[in-house]
C-alpha positions, 0 to 999 in steps of 0.5 A: 086439696092442691089445684091441678097447676100446683100439683103439676109444678110439684111433680115437675120439681120432684122429677127435676130433683131426682134427676139432678141429685140421685142420678149417677154419672159416669166417665166414658173412655172409648165409649165404656163406663170407667168410673162412677162420679157423684158431683157435689156442686152445680147442675148438670148441663141440660138438667131441667132444673137449670132454667128454674134455678136461673130464673130464681136467681135472676129475679134478685140481680137488680136488688144485688146491683142496686148500690154498685157502680157499673162499667162506664159506657159512651153515654154520660151518666149511663153505667152497665152493671149486668147484661143478660142473654138467654141463660147467660149473665155477665157482671160488669164494673170498672173496679174489682171492688165493685165486682166483689160487691156483686 
């Protein structure tokens, strides 16, 4: 049988998936629902699944940028490949090819 913490995580994941993928969205015009929309990509703003997906992706960023030369800084031999703040990620490089590698 599952431990209680694993069971809670599974329930949370199930609820998140239902909210993210089986919930209809509408376009409002003057406060009235005008059209039903079913997005095929991305996560809705404020979706509880968003922090989980962000955390899963962020764990691998250091591995992805390992062979990339980041942007030059004012300190010799210090290059910045990425910056994180809250749930934002900024990739930096001096050459477009280096950004494409990321």
